[in-house]
C-alpha positions as a Markdown table, in Angstrom:
| # | Residue | x | y | z |
|---|---|---|---|---|
| 1 | Unk | 78.5 | 102.1 | 103.2 |
| 2 | Unk | 81.2 | 101.7 | 105.7 |
| 3 | Unk | 84.5 | 102.6 | 104.2 |
| 4 | Unk | 88.2 | 102.0 | 104.8 |
| 5 | Unk | 91.1 | 103.9 | 103.2 |
| 6 | Unk | 93.8 | 101.5 | 101.9 |
| 7 | Unk | 97.3 | 103.0 | 101.6 |
| 8 | Unk | 99.3 | 100.5 | 99.6 |
| 9 | Unk | 103.1 | 100.4 | 99.5 |
| 10 | Unk | 103.9 | 104.0 | 100.1 |
| 11 | Unk | 107.3 | 103.0 | 101.4 |
| 12 | Unk | 110.9 | 104.1 | 101.1 |
| 13 | Unk | 111.8 | 100.9 | 99.2 |
| 14 | Unk | 110.8 | 102.5 | 95.9 |
| 15 | Unk | 113.3 | 105.3 | 96.2 |
| 16 | Unk | 116.0 | 102.6 | 95.9 |
| 17 | Unk | 114.8 | 101.1 | 92.6 |
| 18 | Unk | 116.4 | 102.1 | 89.3 |
| 19 | Unk | 113.1 | 103.2 | 87.8 |
| 20 | Unk | 112.2 | 105.6 | 90.6 |
| 21 | Unk | 111.6 | 109.2 | 89.6 |
| 22 | Unk | 110.4 | 111.8 | 92.1 |
| 23 | Unk | 108.8 | 114.2 | 89.7 |
| 24 | Unk | 105.2 | 113.3 | 90.8 |
| 25 | Unk | 106.0 | 112.3 | 94.4 |
| 26 | Unk | 105.3 | 115.7 | 96.1 |
| 27 | Unk | 101.8 | 116.0 | 94.6 |
| 28 | Unk | 101.1 | 112.3 | 95.2 |
| 29 | Unk | 102.1 | 112.5 | 98.9 |
| 30 | Unk | 100.0 | 115.7 | 99.3 |
| 31 | Unk | 97.0 | 113.9 | 97.8 |
| 32 | Unk | 97.4 | 110.8 | 99.9 |
| 33 | Unk | 97.9 | 112.9 | 103.1 |
| 34 | Unk | 94.8 | 114.9 | 102.3 |
| 35 | Unk | 92.8 | 111.7 | 102.1 |
| 36 | Unk | 94.3 | 110.4 | 105.3 |
| 37 | Unk | 93.4 | 113.6 | 107.1 |
| 38 | Unk | 89.8 | 113.6 | 105.8 |
| 39 | Unk | 89.4 | 109.9 | 106.6 |
| 40 | Unk | 90.6 | 110.6 | 110.2 |
| 41 | Unk | 88.1 | 113.5 | 110.5 |
| 42 | Unk | 85.3 | 111.1 | 109.5 |
| 43 | Unk | 86.4 | 108.1 | 111.7 |
| 44 | Unk | 87.1 | 106.1 | 108.5 |
| 45 | Unk | 89.8 | 103.4 | 109.3 |
| 46 | Unk | 93.1 | 103.8 | 107.6 |
| 47 | Unk | 95.0 | 100.6 | 106.6 |
| 48 | Unk | 98.7 | 100.9 | 105.8 |
| 49 | Unk | 100.1 | 98.1 | 103.6 |
| 50 | Unk | 103.8 | 97.3 | 103.1 |
| 51 | Unk | 105.2 | 95.1 | 100.5 |
| 52 | Unk | 108.1 | 93.0 | 101.7 |
| 53 | Unk | 110.3 | 90.3 | 100.2 |
| 54 | Unk | 112.9 | 87.8 | 101.3 |
| 55 | Unk | 116.5 | 88.6 | 101.0 |
| 56 | Unk | 119.3 | 90.6 | 102.5 |
| 57 | Unk | 120.0 | 94.3 | 103.0 |
| 58 | Unk | 120.6 | 94.7 | 99.3 |
| 59 | Unk | 116.9 | 94.2 | 98.5 |
| 60 | Unk | 115.1 | 97.4 | 99.4 |
| 61 | Unk | 111.9 | 95.4 | 99.9 |
| 62 | Unk | 113.4 | 93.1 | 102.5 |
| 63 | Unk | 113.1 | 93.8 | 106.2 |
| 64 | Unk | 116.9 | 93.7 | 106.5 |
| 65 | Unk | 117.2 | 96.7 | 104.3 |
| 66 | Unk | 115.5 | 99.0 | 106.7 |
| 67 | Unk | 113.5 | 100.6 | 103.9 |
| 68 | Unk | 110.2 | 98.9 | 104.5 |
| 69 | Unk | 108.9 | 101.9 | 106.2 |
| 70 | Unk | 106.6 | 104.8 | 105.5 |
| 71 | Unk | 107.8 | 107.1 | 102.7 |
| 72 | Unk | 109.3 | 110.3 | 104.0 |
| 73 | Unk | 106.7 | 113.1 | 103.7 |
| 74 | Unk | 103.7 | 111.0 | 104.7 |
| 75 | Unk | 102.3 | 111.1 | 108.2 |
| 76 | Unk | 99.8 | 108.5 | 109.3 |
| 77 | Unk | 98.8 | 106.5 | 112.4 |
| 78 | Unk | 97.1 | 103.5 | 110.8 |
| 79 | Unk | 94.4 | 101.5 | 112.4 |
| 80 | Unk | 96.2 | 98.4 | 111.2 |
| 81 | Unk | 99.5 | 97.7 | 109.4 |
| 82 | Unk | 99.4 | 94.9 | 106.8 |
| 83 | Unk | 102.4 | 93.1 | 105.3 |
| 84 | Unk | 102.1 | 91.4 | 101.9 |
| 85 | Unk | 104.4 | 89.5 | 99.7 |
| 86 | Unk | 102.3 | 89.5 | 96.5 |
| 87 | Unk | 100.5 | 92.2 | 94.6 |
| 88 | Unk | 97.1 | 92.2 | 96.2 |
| 89 | Unk | 96.9 | 93.8 | 99.6 |
| 90 | Unk | 94.0 | 91.4 | 100.4 |
| 91 | Unk | 96.4 | 88.5 | 100.6 |
| 92 | Unk | 98.4 | 90.4 | 103.3 |
| 93 | Unk | 98.1 | 90.1 | 107.1 |
| 94 | Unk | 98.9 | 92.0 | 110.3 |
| 95 | Unk | 101.8 | 91.0 | 112.5 |
| 96 | Unk | 99.4 | 89.0 | 114.6 |
| 97 | Unk | 98.5 | 86.9 | 111.6 |
| 98 | Unk | 95.0 | 88.5 | 111.0 |
| 99 | Unk | 94.4 | 88.6 | 107.2 |
| 100 | Unk | 93.4 | 91.9 | 105.9 |
| 101 | Unk | 90.2 | 90.4 | 104.4 |
| 102 | Unk | 89.2 | 89.1 | 107.9 |
| 103 | Unk | 90.1 | 92.5 | 109.5 |
| 104 | Unk | 87.8 | 94.3 | 107.0 |
| 105 | Unk | 84.9 | 91.9 | 107.3 |
| 106 | Unk | 85.0 | 91.9 | 111.1 |
| 107 | Unk | 84.5 | 95.7 | 111.0 |
| 108 | Unk | 81.6 | 95.5 | 108.5 |
| 109 | Unk | 83.6 | 97.4 | 105.8 |
| 110 | Unk | 82.1 | 97.1 | 102.4 |
| 111 | Unk | 83.7 | 100.0 | 100.4 |
| 112 | Unk | 87.5 | 100.4 | 99.9 |
| 113 | Unk | 89.2 | 103.6 | 98.9 |
| 114 | Unk | 92.4 | 102.5 | 97.1 |
| 115 | Unk | 95.6 | 104.6 | 97.0 |
| 116 | Unk | 99.3 | 103.9 | 96.8 |
| 117 | Unk | 102.2 | 102.8 | 94.7 |
| 118 | Unk | 102.2 | 101.3 | 91.8 |
| 119 | Unk | 99.1 | 102.4 | 89.9 |
| 120 | Unk | 99.1 | 99.5 | 87.5 |
| 121 | Unk | 100.4 | 96.8 | 89.8 |
| 122 | Unk | 99.5 | 96.5 | 93.5 |
| 123 | Unk | 96.8 | 99.2 | 93.4 |
| 124 | Unk | 95.1 | 97.8 | 90.3 |
| 125 | Unk | 95.5 | 94.2 | 91.5 |
| 126 | Unk | 94.0 | 95.0 | 94.9 |
| 127 | Unk | 91.1 | 96.8 | 93.2 |
| 128 | Unk | 90.3 | 93.8 | 91.0 |
| 129 | Unk | 90.6 | 91.4 | 93.9 |
| 130 | Unk | 88.4 | 93.5 | 96.2 |
| 131 | Unk | 85.7 | 93.9 | 93.5 |
| 132 | Unk | 85.7 | 90.1 | 92.9 |
| 133 | Unk | 85.2 | 89.6 | 96.7 |
| 134 | Unk | 82.1 | 91.9 | 96.7 |
| 135 | Unk | 83.5 | 95.1 | 97.9 |
| 136 | Unk | 82.5 | 98.4 | 96.4 |
| 137 | Unk | 85.8 | 100.1 | 95.3 |
| 138 | Unk | 86.6 | 103.8 | 94.8 |
| 139 | Unk | 90.0 | 103.9 | 93.0 |
| 140 | Unk | 91.5 | 107.3 | 93.8 |
| 141 | Unk | 93.6 | 107.6 | 90.7 |
| 142 | Unk | 95.5 | 110.8 | 91.6 |
| 143 | Unk | 96.4 | 109.2 | 94.9 |
| 144 | Unk | 98.3 | 106.5 | 93.1 |
| 145 | Unk | 101.9 | 106.7 | 91.8 |
| 146 | Unk | 103.8 | 104.9 | 89.1 |
| 147 | Unk | 106.8 | 105.2 | 87.0 |
| 148 | Unk | 107.5 | 105.0 | 83.2 |
| 149 | Unk | 107.9 | 101.6 | 81.8 |
| 150 | Unk | 109.2 | 100.1 | 78.5 |
| 151 | Unk | 107.2 | 97.8 | 76.2 |
| 152 | Unk | 108.7 | 94.7 | 74.8 |
| 153 | Unk | 109.2 | 96.6 | 71.6 |
| 154 | Unk | 111.2 | 99.3 | 73.5 |
| 155 | Unk | 108.6 | 102.1 | 73.5 |
| 156 | Unk | 108.5 | 104.1 | 76.8 |
| 157 | Unk | 105.1 | 104.3 | 78.3 |
| 158 | Unk | 104.7 | 107.3 | 80.6 |
| 159 | Unk | 103.3 | 107.3 | 84.1 |
| 160 | Unk | 100.4 | 109.3 | 82.7 |
| 161 | Unk | 99.7 | 106.7 | 80.0 |
| 162 | Unk | 99.8 | 103.9 | 82.6 |
| 163 | Unk | 97.4 | 105.8 | 84.9 |
| 164 | Unk | 95.0 | 106.4 | 81.9 |
| 165 | Unk | 95.1 | 102.7 | 80.9 |
| 166 | Unk | 94.4 | 101.6 | 84.5 |
| 167 | Unk | 91.5 | 104.0 | 84.8 |
| 168 | Unk | 90.1 | 102.6 | 81.5 |
| 169 | Unk | 90.2 | 99.0 | 82.5 |
| 170 | Unk | 88.9 | 99.6 | 86.1 |
| 171 | Unk | 86.1 | 102.1 | 85.5 |
| 172 | Unk | 82.6 | 100.6 | 85.7 |
| 173 | Unk | 84.1 | 97.1 | 85.7 |
| 174 | Unk | 85.9 | 96.8 | 89.0 |
| 175 | Unk | 85.7 | 100.3 | 90.5 |
| 176 | Unk | 84.5 | 103.8 | 90.4 |
| 177 | Unk | 87.5 | 105.9 | 89.4 |
| 178 | Unk | 87.6 | 109.1 | 91.3 |
| 179 | Unk | 89.9 | 112.0 | 92.1 |
| 180 | Unk | 91.0 | 113.2 | 95.5 |
| 181 | Unk | 89.0 | 116.3 | 95.3 |
| 182 | Unk | 85.7 | 114.3 | 94.9 |
| 183 | Unk | 86.7 | 111.7 | 97.6 |
| 184 | Unk | 85.6 | 112.4 | 101.1 |
| 185 | Unk | 84.9 | 116.0 | 100.1 |
């Protein structure tokens, strides 16, 4: 299988959201960096994805904010940079207009390693979309990051609970859920 490492939304924008907590950020960045380094050593393409939205400088996901850039602490020289405005990275495109899906197909890539921010949103959505398009997917759970959320009833759901739920719904349906230590070992 020809693989690509997909690094989704690891961008400074998140540090400027009210729900942001940095408790898990150092380990998350170390895990993603380790995967990037191992991918590079094996000539596996690295795809960097940024989420961006319309709006002025007050929206940290707008280009005008200056925050749609790699999160401090992560170092990568991607093979391609993709910009998206929806949850699935597979709807994104490079600055020259090449859709990510076309970029992957042109290189014969048939397995995606999914990492990034937010576990239950863009990472999970990209995983499901990729699976439906026929890709094999390895969802690297400890190389994804999320933040606590509240249910409609007001109960706080921890990042660990969100990660566990995402692993449950993806495993053996849409992806093989793996840990960094077992990925590109």
